[in-house]
C-alpha positions as CSV (number, residue, x, y, z in Angstrom):
1,M,17.0,-105.9,-24.2
2,C,20.3,-103.6,-24.3
3,Q,20.0,-100.3,-26.0
4,P,23.1,-99.1,-28.3
5,I,25.7,-96.3,-27.1
6,L,25.0,-93.0,-28.6
7,E,28.1,-91.3,-29.7
8,T,27.0,-87.8,-30.0
9,D,25.9,-87.9,-25.6
10,A,29.6,-87.0,-25.1
11,P,30.6,-83.8,-27.5
12,L,26.9,-82.7,-26.3
13,Q,27.9,-82.7,-22.7
14,E,31.1,-81.3,-23.4
15,R,29.9,-78.4,-25.1
16,A,27.3,-77.3,-23.3
17,F,30.4,-76.1,-20.7
18,D,32.1,-74.6,-23.8
19,I,28.7,-72.0,-24.0
20,Q,29.1,-68.6,-22.9
21,P,27.0,-65.8,-22.6
22,Q,25.6,-63.8,-25.7
23,P,26.7,-59.9,-24.9
24,T,23.1,-57.8,-24.7
25,E,22.2,-54.6,-26.4
26,A,22.8,-52.5,-23.7
27,E,26.7,-53.9,-23.5
28,T,27.4,-53.4,-27.2
29,T,25.8,-50.5,-28.3
30,G,26.1,-48.0,-24.4
31,T,22.8,-47.5,-23.9
32,P,20.4,-48.1,-20.9
33,A,18.5,-51.3,-21.6
34,A,14.5,-51.0,-20.8
35,V,13.1,-51.2,-17.8
36,E,10.2,-54.1,-18.3
37,V,7.2,-53.0,-15.8
38,S,4.7,-55.8,-15.2
39,P,1.0,-54.8,-15.6
40,G,-0.3,-53.6,-12.3
41,S,3.5,-53.0,-10.6
42,A,5.2,-49.2,-10.3
43,P,8.7,-48.6,-11.8
44,T,11.6,-49.1,-9.9
45,T,14.1,-46.3,-10.0
46,S,17.8,-46.7,-9.8
47,S,19.4,-45.2,-6.1
48,A,21.5,-42.6,-7.7
49,E,18.6,-41.1,-9.8
50,T,16.9,-41.1,-6.9
51,S,19.9,-38.8,-4.8
52,A,20.1,-37.1,-8.0
53,E,16.1,-35.1,-8.0
54,P,15.8,-32.1,-5.9
55,V,13.7,-32.0,-3.1
56,S,10.8,-29.7,-4.1
57,G,9.6,-29.3,-0.4
58,A,13.3,-27.8,0.5
59,D,13.2,-25.4,-2.6
60,E,9.9,-24.0,-1.5
61,T,11.0,-23.7,1.3
62,A,14.1,-21.4,1.1
63,S,12.1,-19.7,-2.0
64,A,9.9,-18.3,0.7
65,A,12.8,-17.5,2.9
66,S,14.4,-15.2,0.7
67,T,11.2,-13.4,-0.8
68,E,10.2,-12.5,3.2
69,V,13.5,-11.5,3.3
70,A,13.8,-9.5,0.2
71,T,10.2,-7.7,0.5
72,P,9.7,-4.9,3.3
73,K,7.3,-4.8,5.3
74,P,4.7,-1.7,4.6
75,A,2.7,-1.7,7.7
76,A,6.5,-0.9,10.0
77,E,7.7,1.7,7.6
78,K,4.4,3.6,7.1
79,R,3.4,6.7,9.0
80,R,1.1,8.1,11.2
81,K,-0.7,11.0,8.7
82,P,-0.5,14.2,11.1
83,P,-3.2,15.3,13.4
84,G,-5.5,17.6,11.8
85,G,-4.9,15.5,8.5
86,G,-3.0,18.8,7.3
87,Y,-5.7,21.1,7.7
88,K,-4.1,22.6,10.7
89,P,-3.8,26.7,10.9
90,A,-0.7,26.5,10.8
91,Q,-0.5,23.8,7.6
92,V,-2.9,25.9,5.2
93,L,-1.0,28.8,5.5
94,Q,2.5,26.9,5.2
95,R,0.9,26.0,1.7
96,M,0.7,29.3,0.2
97,K,3.9,29.9,1.1
98,G,5.9,32.1,-1.3
99,R,2.7,33.5,-3.0
100,S,2.1,36.9,-1.7
101,G,-1.1,37.2,-3.9
102,I,-2.8,34.8,-2.8
103,Y,-2.1,34.7,1.1
104,K,-3.3,38.2,1.0
105,A,-5.9,37.6,-0.9
106,Y,-6.8,35.1,1.7
107,L,-6.0,36.4,4.7
108,A,-8.7,39.3,3.7
109,D,-11.4,36.6,3.0
110,S,-10.7,34.7,6.6
111,E,-10.8,38.6,8.1
112,A,-13.7,39.5,6.3
113,L,-16.1,36.0,7.3
114,L,-14.8,35.8,10.5
115,L,-16.2,39.8,10.9
116,Q,-19.8,37.9,9.4
117,I,-19.8,35.3,11.5
118,R,-20.2,37.0,14.3
119,L,-22.4,40.1,13.3
120,L,-24.7,37.5,11.3
121,G,-23.8,34.0,12.8
122,L,-22.6,31.0,10.9
123,G,-25.3,30.1,8.4
124,P,-25.7,33.6,7.0
125,A,-22.0,34.2,6.9
126,L,-21.4,30.6,4.9
127,A,-24.4,31.4,2.3
128,L,-22.9,35.2,1.6
129,L,-19.4,33.5,0.9
130,Q,-21.1,30.6,-1.6
131,A,-22.6,33.6,-3.2
132,Q,-19.5,34.9,-4.1
133,S,-18.3,31.3,-5.6
134,E,-16.3,32.8,-8.6
135,N,-14.1,34.5,-6.0
136,K,-11.4,31.5,-5.8
137,S,-9.7,32.8,-2.4
138,Q,-13.0,32.5,-1.0
139,R,-13.5,29.0,-1.9
140,R,-10.5,28.1,-0.5
141,V,-11.3,29.8,3.2
142,Y,-14.8,27.7,2.5
143,W,-12.9,24.2,1.8
144,D,-10.8,24.8,4.2
145,L,-13.0,25.8,7.4
146,S,-15.3,22.7,5.8
147,Q,-12.4,20.3,6.5
148,W,-11.4,21.7,9.7
149,I,-14.6,21.3,10.9
150,F,-15.2,17.8,9.5
151,K,-11.9,15.7,10.0
152,A,-10.0,17.7,11.9
153,Q,-12.5,18.8,14.7
154,R,-14.6,15.4,13.9
155,I,-18.3,17.7,13.8
156,R,-20.8,15.3,12.1
157,G,-23.5,17.0,10.0
158,R,-26.1,16.0,8.6
159,N,-24.4,16.5,5.0
160,S,-20.1,15.6,5.3
161,R,-19.3,17.6,1.7
162,S,-21.3,20.7,2.9
163,L,-21.0,22.6,5.5
164,L,-23.5,25.1,4.8
165,D,-26.3,22.2,4.3
166,S,-25.1,21.0,7.5
167,V,-26.0,24.2,9.1
168,V,-29.2,24.5,7.7
169,Y,-31.0,21.6,8.2
170,G,-28.4,20.4,11.5
171,D,-29.5,20.9,14.7
172,S,-28.3,23.6,17.5
173,R,-25.8,21.3,18.9
174,F,-24.0,21.3,15.5
175,L,-24.1,25.0,15.1
176,V,-22.9,25.6,18.0
177,K,-19.7,23.3,17.8
178,A,-19.6,24.1,14.1
179,T,-19.4,28.5,14.9
180,H,-16.8,27.5,18.0
181,A,-14.9,25.8,15.4
182,A,-15.2,28.4,12.2
183,V,-14.1,30.7,14.8
184,Q,-11.0,29.3,15.9
185,F,-10.0,28.1,12.9
186,L,-10.0,32.1,11.5
187,E,-8.5,33.3,14.7
188,A,-5.7,31.4,14.4
189,I,-5.0,32.0,10.6
190,L,-4.9,35.9,12.0
191,Q,-2.7,35.4,14.8
192,L,0.1,33.7,12.9
193,D,-0.7,35.7,10.0
194,Q,0.5,38.3,13.3
195,Q,3.4,36.3,14.2
196,N,5.1,36.0,11.4
197,A,4.9,39.6,10.3
198,K,6.6,40.3,13.4
199,Q,9.3,37.2,13.4
200,S,10.2,38.8,9.5
201,Q,10.6,42.4,11.3
202,T,12.9,41.0,13.7
203,R,14.7,39.4,11.3
204,S,15.0,41.7,9.3
205,K,16.4,44.7,12.0
206,S,18.8,41.9,13.4
207,Q,20.2,41.8,9.9
208,S,20.4,45.4,9.2
């Protein structure tokens, strides 16, 4: 049985070759098309986007290097404290330079304390010195003497905050060491004052 020939078959085949693809939304509007991501798969990025992103590791390394260069090392610049901690006899007299009243009172109290130590001993001499605590000059002598014994000479006592308590409640070994250090300190104060007085007289004579 013969089938009739349809007249529309030829035109349909010719039309199939004439069909052109329609422009997409991205081509008409100029906006990038959305990337469809199937569930369970990671979104893909283009090579241009990957190259535009900065490398975080390199930035952190560069910032750390710049921080190390900018900040100086304090340990290398710190100077060590001079031995004696600033309580040497010469340093004590230097602090009172330019204050003649305080300087003279300090020398007088130092000379009196040295005489009392030689006559009575360190304990009774310190007790008499502490009994006159309203005198600022005597308090300075007691304080400088305590710092000289405890910190500069590093002689340990029962109470590092009180020289008198360490002498009273300490042993004979501490008493001998503390007495020797106290006499050495006071003698150095008086000798330095005499040397300074001689130097000033020599300068005045040379200028005249």
